[in-house]
C-alpha positions in Angstrom: 34.2 -4.1 6.6 34.8 -3.7 10.2 31.3 -2.0 10.4 29.3 -4.7 8.1 30.9 -7.3 11.1 30.1 -5.6 14.0 26.3 -4.6 12.5 26.4 -8.6 11.2 27.7 -9.5 15.6 24.9 -6.4 16.3 22.0 -8.7 14.9 22.6 -11.4 15.4 23.2 -10.9 19.0 19.3 -9.3 19.4 18.3 -12.7 17.0 16.9 -10.6 14.2 17.3 -13.5 12.2 15.6 -15.6 14.3 13.0 -12.0 14.1 13.2 -12.1 10.2 11.8 -15.2 9.9 9.0 -15.0 12.7 7.5 -11.9 10.4 8.0 -14.1 7.0 6.1 -16.7 8.9 3.3 -14.5 10.0 3.1 -12.9 6.3 2.2 -16.3 4.4 -0.5 -17.6 6.6 -2.0 -14.7 7.7 -1.9 -14.3 3.6 -3.4 -18.5 3.1 -5.8 -17.5 5.6 -7.1 -14.4 4.0 -7.5 -16.5 0.9 -9.3 -19.2 2.2 -11.6 -16.9 3.7 -12.5 -15.1 0.1 -12.7 -18.9 -1.3 -15.2 -19.7 1.1 -17.1 -16.8 0.7 -16.9 -16.8 -2.9 -14.8 -14.1 -3.7 -16.0 -11.3 -5.5 -17.7 -11.8 -8.7 -15.7 -8.7 -10.9 -17.0 -8.6 -14.2 -14.9 -6.1 -15.9 -14.7 -2.0 -15.8 -17.7 -0.2 -15.2 -18.7 1.0 -18.7 -20.9 4.0 -18.2 -22.9 5.0 -21.3 -21.0 3.0 -24.1 -23.8 1.0 -25.1 
């Protein structure tokens, strides 16, 4: 248990929880921005899988 506590203290000293929180916020913002951009462009119209010669 001493090793776990030492590792937790080490992560707190370098500010890992803050880095993790910033990383999560950046990922969420990137997903939102990419979704909005795709929505403004009209998105990709997908009519299903290609069916070559099955008519």
